[in-house]
C-alpha positions in Angstrom: -22.0 -23.7 -37.1 -23.3 -21.6 -34.4 -22.0 -18.2 -34.0 -21.9 -16.5 -30.2 -22.0 -12.7 -30.1 -20.7 -11.5 -27.1 -22.3 -8.0 -26.2 -21.6 -5.1 -23.7 -24.8 -4.1 -21.9 -24.1 -0.7 -22.4 -24.8 -0.3 -26.4 -27.4 2.4 -27.5 -30.1 1.1 -29.1 -29.3 1.8 -32.5 -26.6 -0.5 -32.3 -28.8 -3.4 -31.0 -31.2 -3.1 -33.8 -28.0 -3.6 -36.1 -26.9 -6.2 -34.2 -30.4 -7.6 -34.5 -30.5 -7.3 -38.6 -27.2 -9.3 -38.8 -28.7 -11.8 -36.6 -31.8 -12.1 -38.4 -29.2 -12.5 -41.9 -27.2 -15.1 -40.5 -30.4 -17.3 -39.2 -31.8 -17.2 -42.7 -28.5 -18.4 -43.9 -28.9 -21.2 -41.4 -26.6 -20.2 -39.1 -27.6 -19.9 -35.5 -26.8 -17.0 -33.8 -26.7 -16.5 -30.0 -26.3 -13.0 -28.3 -24.9 -13.0 -24.8 -24.3 -10.2 -22.5 -20.9 -9.6 -21.4 -20.3 -10.4 -18.0 -17.2 -8.2 -16.2 -16.8 -7.6 -12.4 -17.7 -4.0 -11.4 -14.4 -2.8 -11.2 -11.5 -3.7 -14.0 -9.1 -3.2 -11.3 -10.4 -7.0 -9.8 -9.3 -8.4 -13.4 -6.0 -7.1 -13.2 -2.8 -9.4 -13.2 0.1 -7.2 -11.8 2.4 -10.2 -12.3 1.5 -10.2 -16.2 2.3 -6.5 -17.1 5.3 -5.7 -14.6 8.4 -5.1 -16.3 11.9 -5.9 -14.1 13.5 -2.1 -14.5 16.9 -3.3 -12.9 16.5 -0.1 -10.9 16.0 -0.7 -7.3 15.0 3.2 -6.5 12.9 3.6 -9.5 9.8 4.4 -6.8 11.4 6.9 -5.2 13.2 8.8 -8.6 10.9 7.4 -11.2 10.9 11.4 -12.6 14.7 11.2 -12.9 14.5 8.1 -15.2 11.0 8.8 -16.9 11.8 12.5 -17.4 15.8 13.4 -16.5 14.9 15.7 -13.7 17.7 15.5 -11.1 17.3 13.0 -8.2 
């Protein structure tokens, strides 16, 4: 059995120390532990797939009149 822990590289030192203690406990129990840095692109917008989150409202003028549809303001 192998446990892989993926961590962001922006963790404070205190958290890293806790993670290393957890790794030591698993290692004592005979479970291999791998700590991997999280790999993200520089910009989260690069990972966004608009087709997955888009919602068809059925309104062809939604972009022009979004305040009307969202807040009830006159068109």
